[in-house]
MIVOZA-579780 format. One record per residue (C-alpha): x, y, z; residue number from 0. Coordinates in pm, 1 decimal. Each point is the difference from the previous one (the first is absolute). Layout:
<recs>
{rec {X Y Z} NUM};
...
</recs>
This chain:
<recs>
{rec {-3835.9 669.6 -888.8} 0};
{rec {161.7 279.0 272.2} 1};
{rec {352.4 -86.7 166.9} 2};
{rec {-156.5 -144.7 301.7} 3};
{rec {-225.4 -259.1 -188.7} 4};
{rec {321.3 -108.9 -183.9} 5};
{rec {203.2 -57.4 326.0} 6};
{rec {-298.7 -150.9 142.9} 7};
{rec {-62.4 -242.9 -271.6} 8};
{rec {378.7 -57.5 -19.7} 9};
{rec {52.4 -85.2 370.3} 10};
{rec {-338.8 -199.0 29.4} 11};
{rec {136.4 -238.9 -283.8} 12};
{rec {384.0 7.2 88.1} 13};
{rec {108.4 -215.5 284.3} 14};
{rec {259.6 229.6 159.4} 15};
{rec {0.2 -175.1 322.6} 16};
{rec {96.9 -313.8 -165.5} 17};
{rec {274.1 176.5 -183.0} 18};
{rec {151.5 87.4 320.1} 19};
{rec {-16.7 -317.1 148.2} 20};
{rec {174.0 -161.0 -290.3} 21};
{rec {346.7 -77.4 20.5} 22};
{rec {105.4 235.4 -242.2} 23};
{rec {-256.3 269.7 124.5} 24};
{rec {104.2 -38.3 333.0} 25};
{rec {369.1 130.2 -74.6} 26};
{rec {-146.6 341.2 -43.4} 27};
{rec {-205.3 -50.2 354.2} 28};
{rec {302.5 -118.2 193.1} 29};
{rec {222.5 273.2 -139.8} 30};
{rec {-250.3 275.3 51.1} 31};
{rec {-68.1 -116.2 361.9} 32};
{rec {365.3 7.8 67.3} 33};
{rec {35.4 342.1 -79.3} 34};
{rec {-337.3 102.6 183.1} 35};
{rec {131.3 -167.7 320.0} 36};
{rec {334.6 187.9 -37.5} 37};
{rec {-167.4 305.5 -45.3} 38};
{rec {-230.3 -66.0 283.9} 39};
{rec {272.8 -80.3 233.4} 40};
{rec {202.7 314.0 -85.4} 41};
{rec {-282.4 235.3 113.7} 42};
{rec {-149.8 -215.4 267.6} 43};
{rec {-316.8 0.5 -219.0} 44};
{rec {-339.4 -49.7 169.6} 45};
{rec {-238.1 108.8 -218.4} 46};
{rec {1.9 -58.8 -384.0} 47};
{rec {-229.8 77.4 -302.6} 48};
{rec {-13.4 -196.6 -305.8} 49};
{rec {-167.5 223.0 -294.4} 50};
{rec {-113.3 -279.3 -249.5} 51};
{rec {-7.8 -302.4 228.2} 52};
{rec {-145.4 -235.2 -242.2} 53};
{rec {-118.9 -303.8 160.5} 54};
{rec {208.2 52.2 294.6} 55};
{rec {319.0 -212.7 -37.4} 56};
{rec {207.5 250.6 171.4} 57};
{rec {-254.1 203.7 213.7} 58};
{rec {-150.8 -330.9 157.2} 59};
{rec {353.1 -158.5 67.4} 60};
{rec {124.2 330.4 148.4} 61};
{rec {-295.1 21.3 205.9} 62};
{rec {39.4 -367.1 142.1} 63};
{rec {325.5 131.5 91.6} 64};
{rec {-103.6 262.1 266.6} 65};
{rec {6.9 321.7 -269.2} 66};
{rec {-306.0 260.7 31.2} 67};
{rec {-73.6 -11.8 -375.7} 68};
{rec {-236.1 212.8 -211.2} 69};
{rec {-54.1 -193.0 -336.1} 70};
{rec {-147.9 207.8 -272.0} 71};
{rec {-122.4 -145.8 -316.1} 72};
{rec {-206.2 117.4 -299.5} 73};
{rec {-185.8 -317.2 -111.6} 74};
{rec {-232.9 -151.1 207.2} 75};
{rec {24.9 -338.0 -120.6} 76};
{rec {358.6 -2.7 157.4} 77};
{rec {-100.5 142.2 317.3} 78};
{rec {-247.9 -266.6 37.7} 79};
{rec {273.0 -262.3 -47.6} 80};
{rec {215.5 200.6 253.8} 81};
{rec {-280.4 30.3 273.0} 82};
{rec {-43.6 -422.4 -41.0} 83};
{rec {341.1 -41.5 134.4} 84};
{rec {-47.3 184.9 334.2} 85};
{rec {-124.6 -182.0 318.1} 86};
{rec {-46.7 350.0 205.9} 87};
{rec {308.2 -26.5 173.6} 88};
{rec {223.7 238.7 -212.9} 89};
{rec {33.3 363.9 7.9} 90};
{rec {-96.4 33.8 -348.8} 91};
{rec {-231.8 278.3 -160.2} 92};
{rec {-133.4 -72.6 -356.4} 93};
{rec {-131.6 290.6 -196.7} 94};
{rec {-97.0 58.4 -348.1} 95};
{rec {211.1 273.5 -128.2} 96};
{rec {176.0 171.2 -285.3} 97};
{rec {369.6 34.3 14.5} 98};
{rec {-45.1 341.9 -180.1} 99};
{rec {-176.6 142.0 304.1} 100};
{rec {99.1 -101.0 353.5} 101};
{rec {-143.3 311.4 130.6} 102};
{rec {-192.6 -192.6 292.9} 103};
{rec {347.0 -41.2 140.1} 104};
{rec {184.9 287.4 154.6} 105};
{rec {353.3 95.9 -83.1} 106};
{rec {281.7 -191.5 197.8} 107};
{rec {-243.2 -277.1 98.2} 108};
{rec {192.5 -325.4 -58.2} 109};
{rec {374.0 -148.0 50.6} 110};
{rec {-27.0 -166.1 -296.7} 111};
{rec {-193.0 12.2 -342.7} 112};
{rec {-50.6 -285.8 -242.8} 113};
{rec {-48.6 92.6 -355.9} 114};
{rec {37.8 -348.8 -160.1} 115};
{rec {-296.2 -3.3 -264.2} 116};
{rec {-126.0 357.2 -88.4} 117};
{rec {311.8 85.2 -230.2} 118};
{rec {-67.1 -309.0 -228.1} 119};
{rec {-330.2 157.4 -109.7} 120};
{rec {40.3 362.3 -18.2} 121};
{rec {58.1 159.8 -356.6} 122};
{rec {63.7 367.5 20.6} 123};
{rec {284.6 163.2 175.9} 124};
{rec {-213.7 216.3 172.6} 125};
{rec {-185.1 -294.8 157.2} 126};
{rec {313.1 -170.1 81.6} 127};
{rec {129.0 322.4 161.3} 128};
{rec {-309.4 7.9 200.8} 129};
{rec {5.0 -332.2 135.2} 130};
{rec {346.3 30.4 111.5} 131};
{rec {-26.1 327.9 161.2} 132};
{rec {-294.9 -146.8 178.1} 133};
{rec {183.3 -289.4 139.6} 134};
{rec {280.7 240.0 93.4} 135};
{rec {-246.0 240.3 175.1} 136};
{rec {-148.6 -242.1 226.6} 137};
{rec {353.8 -146.3 120.3} 138};
{rec {170.9 122.4 302.3} 139};
{rec {290.4 214.1 -57.2} 140};
{rec {309.1 -268.2 -15.2} 141};
{rec {-241.7 -249.8 -82.0} 142};
{rec {22.3 -244.6 -300.7} 143};
{rec {-197.1 -21.7 -322.0} 144};
{rec {31.1 -313.5 -211.0} 145};
{rec {-122.9 31.4 -347.0} 146};
{rec {-34.3 -301.0 -227.6} 147};
{rec {51.6 45.6 -392.5} 148};
{rec {-69.2 -225.4 -312.7} 149};
{rec {314.7 -0.2 -240.2} 150};
{rec {9.7 66.5 -365.7} 151};
{rec {261.7 -222.3 -115.3} 152};
{rec {-111.2 -322.5 138.7} 153};
{rec {-325.8 67.8 -166.7} 154};
{rec {129.7 61.5 -352.4} 155};
{rec {254.3 -325.3 46.3} 156};
{rec {-274.9 -213.6 132.7} 157};
{rec {-335.8 92.9 -90.6} 158};
{rec {132.1 119.1 -343.9} 159};
{rec {274.2 -232.2 -111.3} 160};
{rec {-6.2 -293.0 217.6} 161};
{rec {-406.4 -43.0 -11.4} 162};
{rec {-32.6 91.3 -343.3} 163};
{rec {-207.8 348.6 26.0} 164};
{rec {243.7 210.0 -182.2} 165};
{rec {-257.9 56.2 -298.2} 166};
{rec {-257.9 59.3 246.1} 167};
{rec {197.4 287.0 158.6} 168};
{rec {90.0 145.9 -322.3} 169};
{rec {-332.8 -5.4 -163.6} 170};
{rec {-156.9 171.9 316.4} 171};
{rec {219.5 277.8 18.0} 172};
{rec {129.6 -83.4 328.3} 173};
{rec {363.8 110.6 -50.3} 174};
{rec {151.4 325.3 53.7} 175};
{rec {347.0 112.4 -93.8} 176};
{rec {284.8 -234.8 55.5} 177};
{rec {-201.8 -311.0 102.9} 178};
{rec {-201.3 183.6 282.6} 179};
{rec {-345.2 -148.7 59.4} 180};
{rec {-264.1 241.7 -22.6} 181};
{rec {-308.6 -125.9 231.1} 182};
{rec {-339.8 83.5 58.9} 183};
{rec {-262.6 -95.7 233.8} 184};
{rec {-130.3 -288.7 -214.6} 185};
{rec {359.7 -134.6 -12.1} 186};
{rec {-36.6 -24.6 391.5} 187};
{rec {369.2 53.3 88.0} 188};
{rec {225.9 306.7 -52.1} 189};
{rec {357.8 -79.9 -54.3} 190};
{rec {315.9 200.6 105.3} 191};
{rec {390.1 34.3 -54.5} 192};
{rec {226.5 95.4 294.9} 193};
{rec {-16.8 351.9 -116.3} 194};
{rec {-368.2 55.8 -19.5} 195};
{rec {4.8 -101.1 403.0} 196};
{rec {267.5 245.3 62.8} 197};
{rec {-171.4 278.1 -175.3} 198};
{rec {-325.6 -118.3 220.8} 199};
{rec {248.2 3.6 317.6} 200};
{rec {108.8 353.0 -70.7} 201};
{rec {-339.7 165.8 40.8} 202};
{rec {-21.4 -92.6 384.8} 203};
{rec {216.4 102.8 284.8} 204};
{rec {147.0 -367.2 56.5} 205};
{rec {351.3 -172.4 -11.4} 206};
{rec {38.7 -348.6 -171.2} 207};
{rec {123.2 -248.9 250.3} 208};
{rec {10.3 -287.3 -232.5} 209};
{rec {-150.2 -124.3 -344.5} 210};
{rec {-67.4 -371.3 -4.8} 211};
{rec {-46.2 -256.3 -268.8} 212};
{rec {-274.1 -176.8 172.6} 213};
{rec {6.5 -296.9 -232.3} 214};
{rec {290.2 35.3 -195.9} 215};
{rec {44.7 -277.5 -288.6} 216};
{rec {-279.8 -210.3 175.2} 217};
{rec {-309.4 77.6 -239.1} 218};
{rec {235.4 -76.6 -311.7} 219};
{rec {15.4 -351.6 119.3} 220};
{rec {-346.5 -55.2 197.5} 221};
{rec {-32.3 -361.9 -113.4} 222};
{rec {340.4 -103.2 127.2} 223};
{rec {-38.4 187.6 317.5} 224};
{rec {-319.7 -155.8 60.3} 225};
{rec {148.6 -333.3 -55.6} 226};
{rec {280.5 14.7 212.4} 227};
{rec {30.8 -202.0 331.1} 228};
{rec {14.1 168.8 310.2} 229};
{rec {367.4 -24.0 46.8} 230};
{rec {60.8 163.4 -359.6} 231};
{rec {-293.4 262.7 68.4} 232};
{rec {166.9 108.3 316.7} 233};
{rec {346.3 37.6 -152.8} 234};
{rec {-177.6 196.2 -302.7} 235};
{rec {-151.9 254.1 265.9} 236};
{rec {341.4 19.9 173.1} 237};
{rec {156.7 66.1 -318.4} 238};
{rec {-271.8 252.7 -107.2} 239};
{rec {28.0 195.5 335.6} 240};
{rec {375.3 28.2 -46.4} 241};
{rec {-23.7 192.9 -323.2} 242};
{rec {-348.7 169.7 25.1} 243};
{rec {186.4 346.9 87.4} 244};
{rec {223.9 -20.1 -272.2} 245};
{rec {-82.4 316.4 -213.6} 246};
{rec {123.5 -125.2 -342.6} 247};
{rec {-276.8 -268.1 29.0} 248};
{rec {-291.6 212.2 129.8} 249};
{rec {-171.1 77.9 -346.7} 250};
{rec {-8.3 -381.4 -111.5} 251};
{rec {-214.0 -87.4 308.3} 252};
{rec {-365.1 -42.4 -71.4} 253};
{rec {-95.6 171.9 349.4} 254};
{rec {205.6 268.1 178.2} 255};
{rec {-25.5 149.0 376.4} 256};
{rec {104.0 372.5 53.2} 257};
{rec {92.4 21.6 351.3} 258};
{rec {-50.2 377.9 69.6} 259};
{rec {65.1 199.2 349.6} 260};
{rec {-227.7 297.4 54.7} 261};
{rec {233.4 314.7 64.3} 262};
</recs>
C-alpha cells in the first residue's frame, strides 16, 4: 500500500471533522482561528491558500467570512466532504493537489498560507523542507505562513504510557535516541520536537513571529474537557489562551502552530 492509499484509508475511517467539533478538539480550532485572524488583520489579507485543507474546517469557514480561499487537498474523500459544505456563495476554489508541488501557483501569490496538515504526514527531511519552501514561495513578501505540527512528548506520554502502548512502541522499533519517536507512513503521523521545527525554519527565508501551543494540556484530559459545562469550558479556553504562547510549555502540547513571516 503506497502513502496515498494509507492516508486515504486513514481519513475515510477517521472522523477528523468530529474531533474538531468536540469540546476538546475545538480548543485547537479556536486557538488556530485566533492566530489566523490576527495574521490576516496584520497584513489586511484578502487571498488565502490552505495546503492540506482536509474537510475544509478552516477553508470553508474563512471563505464564508469573505476571504478568497484556495483549498488544496491530497485526499479526494476529504475534498468531497469539503465541497458538500459549500452553497455557491463562497469565494473558494477546491483543488486536489500535493503540498510538495504547488507549481500551478506563481511566486508571491497569496497574502497568507496555511499549512495545517501536511507536516503531520511527511517523513523525510527533504519532503518537509520541500513542503515548507513551497508554502513560503507562494506567499507574498511580508505575508504569513502558519504551519501545524504534532509533537513528540505528548505521544510518548499519552499513547505510550497512559494508553498502555509502550510495549508496542518498543517491539516495533519506533524509538530513536532519547525517546524521539521514529515514524513511517504506516504509522500515519510524524512527530516533532521544537528543535526539529527550528531546523526546518532555518532552511527558508522567514522570521518566526510566534510559536503557539494550540491545545496545550487539553488532550491529556479529553474526557474531563468534554464533560465540562459551558461555563467551565469557557474558563478553560480562557486559561489555555492565556498560556499558549509560553515557550516553556510548547513541547508538551499535542499540536503546535509555527507562525512565520516571509522576509
